[in-house]
N, C-alpha and C positions, 0 to 999 in steps of 0.2 A: 362735799357734794352729798355722799350717802347719809351723812349725819342731818344735812337738810331736808333730804326727801324722807327721812324718818319722822321728820315733825311737819313736814308740808306733803301730802298725797298728790304725786304729779298728776293725778287723773281726777282731783278735785275740780270743781267749776271754777274756784278763784284762785287755781294754781298760777303763780309767777315766777318766771325763769328767774333766779338771782343774779343771772349773767356774770357768773364766775368761769371765765375761760381757764382752759386745760388746768385743771384743779390739781393740786398736790395733795399728798397723804396727810391726814391729821395726825395728831400724836396717837390716837386710836389705830389708825391704819398702818402707823409705822411700827408700834408695838406689834400688831397682828403679823406683819411682814418679816418681823425679827422672829416671832415664835415660829414661823413656817420654816425657818431655816433649816430646822434639826431634821424635819419630815423631808425637806428636798435633799439634803445631803444623804439621807439613808435610802434613797430611791435605788432600786436594784433592777435591773442593770442601770446602771449610771446612764443619765441623758447624754447622747453624742453631739446634740445641737440644742441650743437655748434660743427659743422663736419669742421676740417682745414686740407688744404693740408700741408705736411711737408716741402714744399720749404720756404725759410726764407720770402720772401716778402708776402707771404699768410700769415706766423705767424705774422709778422709784423701790417699787416692789421687787422686782428683778434685782435690783442692786443689793437689797437686803437679805432677801430669801435664797438667792442662788450665787451671786458673785463672791462672797466670802470662801465658797468651797469649790465653786465650779471654775474649771480652767480651759474649758473649751470654747468652739466657737460661738457668737452671738450674731444673731441676724435681726435689726431691728425692721419689722415688716408691717408696711401700711394696711394689708389685708386683714391684719389681726387688731385693726382699731375698733374702738366701739361704733355702734350705729348712731349718727347723730340725732340725739334727742333734745339736747340743751346745750347752752354754751361752753359746759365742761368738757364736751365731747369734741369742740373745735380745738385744734391742735397748737403747736408751736412750730415756727419755721426753723429750718436747719441750724441756721447760724445762732439761734437762742438755745436750741439744744445742746448744741456743742459747748456752749458757754456755760450751761447748767450741769452738764456732765463731762468735765475735762478730763476724766481719769484714763480714756481712751479704749476702754473695753466695748464701747459702743461705736459703731461704724457708721456715721449718718451722710457719708458721702453720695451715696447713690438716692437719698432721700428728696424727693420734690419739695420745693418751697411750700407748696400747699399739697398735702397728701391726704387730707379729709374731704368728707363730702362737700362740694361748693358748687352750686348751681351756676353761680355768676363771678368768674375770675377777677371780676374788677371789685368785687365787696367779698373778700375771703372771710371777713370775720361774722358775715351775716348769718345768724341761724335759721336753718330751715331743716324740717324732719327729712331724712334720708327715707327716699321711697321705698316701700316694702319689698317691691320687686328688684331694685337695684341692690339692697341689703342682701337680700337673699342670694343673688347671683355672685356678689363679691364673696360671701361665705362659702358658697359652693366651689369659687376658684380658690379660696385658701385650703379647702378640704382636699381637692385634686393636686394642689401644690405640694402639701404635705404626703400625699400619697406617692408623688412623684419624686419624693426626696431620697438620696442615697441612704441615709441613716436610717437605722432599726429603731431608735429610740430619740423620741423629741419631746422637749418640755416646752410649752407655751404659756406664757403670762400675758393675760388680755383681761377681759371683762365680761360682766355677767351677761348682757344680751349678746353679744358676741359668742360667748361659750354655749348659751343656751341653743342659739341656732345652730352652732356647728356641732353639738352632740346630739341633737335632735329632742332636746326638753331636759337637760341636766340641769336642776336649780342649785347652784353654787352659793355657798356662803362666803362671806370676805375672807380672804387669804386661805381658802381650802385647796387642798391637792387632791385630785381624782385621777384615776388612771383609766385609759380607753385603749382598745384594740381598733386599728384603722384597717380595714380590709376593701378589696375592690370585687362587688358581686357582678356576676355575670359568667361568661365563659369561663373555664379554668386558665386560659392564657389572657384574659382581658387585663387591660392596664387602665388607669385614670385617664390618660391622653387619649385611649382608644374608645372612650365612651362608656367603660364600665362605671356601675354606680358606687362612689366611695359612702362606706357606712362605719360610723363610730359605735362600738357597743362597751359599754363600762364592764370593766372585770370586778364583780362584787365580791368576791371571797378572798382574792389575793390583790392585795393594794401595792402592787408593783407594776410597773409600765411595760407594755408590750411594745407599743410605739408612741403613744402620745400621753405625757402627763400634762394636766391643764392646772394653772395656778389661777384663780379669780383674785385680782388686788382690789 
């Protein structure tokens, strides 16, 4: 889909969604994910948790960039999915994902059958832009969920739009790994669950994770 968008601007007056549902990595995307594996393996401290969007392209990216060297827990988290812009952001059901990724590293047991933005449950394949207020509220929920996790270092494999909103405007390239410190602003004893403001700040000089390492697949 990224290659299609490179040739057809999504904001052009004559843009038409090619209706490519839950797209997979192209050969170029696969090569990029494999190339990211060395940087992912070199992260120090190593991630204690890997969080992955349920969209197939993110699962494939994590499979190539992290799973060859990462042996820790993996969470497939719908909060990390991309904002629905096109059919490519409409996902696959649990049974399809289990058949597509049979290696057992991904646990889809708690994943709802329809986990993407879907205004009409009777029409789960209908493409409708996820409203901005709902998208921002979901990303804030993800930010707070990450802040409340017990792990000190978390790797997230997600998508450009999601990571742009999550980080407050970081513009990721394909298969780029960037590191952020996640803090809760407010009183000294504030927590995310008590209403503290969760903020992500990129670590410019040290490319090592403090809490969150994010990979855009």
